[in-house]
N, C-alpha and C positions, 0 to 999 in steps of 0.2 A: 379732834377737830384739826384739819390742815390749815397751815398758815397762808399768808398771802405774799410771802417773799421767798426768794431762793437765790442762790449764788451760782454764777457761771464763770469760767475761764475760756477764752479762745486760745487755744494752745499754739505753741510755736510753729507747728506745721501749717496751721490755718493763717497765721499772721504772715509767714514767709511767702506763701502762695498768693497773697493778696485778697484773701476772702473775708476780711473784717467787715466791710461794708455790706456785702451779700448776706452774711450770717446775722449781723445786726438788724438788717431789713426783715429777714425772715422772722426773727424774734419779735420785733415790733409789730409786724403784720399779723402775728399770731396772738396779739392782745396783751403782750407784756410791755410794762413801762420800765424804762431804765431809770433806776433811782440814784445809782452811783457807778461810775466807770472810770478806769485808768488803764493806760498803756504802761507796762512795767516790766522789768526783768527780774526773774527770781534768781537769788544767789543759790549756791549749793546748800548752804545752811537753811535758807527758806524752804527749798524743795524737800530736803530731808525732814524738816519739821512738818510741813503740810502733808506729806505722804508718810508720816511716821507709822501709821496703821499698816503699811505694807513693808516695813523694814526687814522682816524675816523672809519675805517672799524672794525667789530667785531673780525676779525682774527688777528689783528695787534699784540697783545701780544704774541700770539702763533707763529707768523711769526718771531718776534724778538727772542724769545726763541730757535726756531729751528735754525736760522741762526748764533746763537752764541754758539751752543752746541759742536761745533767742527770746525776744519779747513775747509777752502774753497780753491779752486784754482781760482785766478782771472786772466783774460787774455784778451788781445787785438788782435783781429784777422783781417786779411786783405784778401780781394778777391773782384773782381768786384761785385756790388750789394750785399754787405756784410750783411746788416741788414736783408733784405728779404730772401736771400739764407740761412742765419743761422737760422731764424725763421722756415723755412721749414724743415731744417735739425733736429732741436730739436723736432719738433712736438707739438701737442695740449698740453696745460697745464695739462689736465686730461689724463694720460697715456692710459686709456681706450678708449679714442677718438683719440689718436695719430695714425698716418699712420704707417703701418708695416715698420721696418727698421729704424725709427727715434730713436734719442737718448732716448727721454722719453718713447717710446714704449719698448725699450730694458732695460732701467735702472731705470725708476721711479717706485716708489711703489704706489703713490697716488697723488691726486691734491696737497696736502700739502707737500709731500716729492717727488718732481718731478725732482730730480737729477741736473737740469741745469737751469741757467737763461740766457736769451739772450735779448739784448736791442731791444726795439720796434720801434725805430726811430733813424735816424742819429743824431738828436739833443741829444737824451737820451744816445746814444752811447758815445758821447763826454763827457757828464756830468758824466756818470758812469765810464768811463775810467779815467777821471781826478780824481774822487774820490778815486780810488784804486792806481793810479800811479801819484800822485801829483808831480808837478814840472818836468814832462816828457812830451815833446811835441810829441804827436803820432797822432793827428787828424788834 
């Protein structure tokens, strides 16, 4: 059974380009409720820990540099079938492959600067939400 909460981050490129309001509006218009949200800056240690699953990948250093170059917006979202519905809303990682109207199609510049993160499973949503909102029970 799929859960009713997921985690997202608006990445540094989306924040730098002033897309916070438009992206949050698209999220809420799609039926998601924002349960928790904060504007924050990831440290190098934070980014390395959050993306540890990719540490052996050749792009890891670039990913850490990208995610620490500016502020992000971290949020927990609520909706029935949250993870799957949010993954559909954000679109493919490569904006060239993303469906029309998706967040990445509208706001992402490339695979590397793809505007938004969305948890890929209920378990990861819990882990990622706890990472950014430690001490708060949301899942």
